[in-house]
C-alpha positions, 0 to 999 in steps of 0.5 A: 368029852365024845370022841368025835369032838376035837378041842381047839386050844389056845396056850401060852405056856408049856412043859415038857418032860422027858423020861426013859420011856416017853414024853409028857407035854403040859399046855397052859394058859396064864391068867392076868397077874393078881396083886403083883403076884406071878400069874396063875396058870391053868392046864389046858391039854396033856399029851403023852407019846413016845420018844421016837414020835415025839422026835419026828413031831420036832424035826417035821415042826422045825422043817415047816417052820423053816420052809414057812420062814424062807417062802415068806421071807420072814424070820420068827423072832423069839425074845432074848429073855425068852431064849436065855430063860430057855437056855436056847441060842439062835445058833441052834436054829 
């Protein structure tokens, strides 16, 4: 891919691997379920970064999303099943 092209990627799945020296984030898109089986996912992008950069990204993203919720008087909701599956709770927000 030429350096001057910025990919525009939609994803509905992600995986985050943290190790001693950095973070790898995998973004994927799931296809339709076939014959009652789980959908096949296709990796669309891999991002690698330092732990420090990832922390800065997460803190900035949280700040921006909270500002959006406040400015527009909305609350971005996540399904309980998703929260449970990720081991998260609303009080962590």
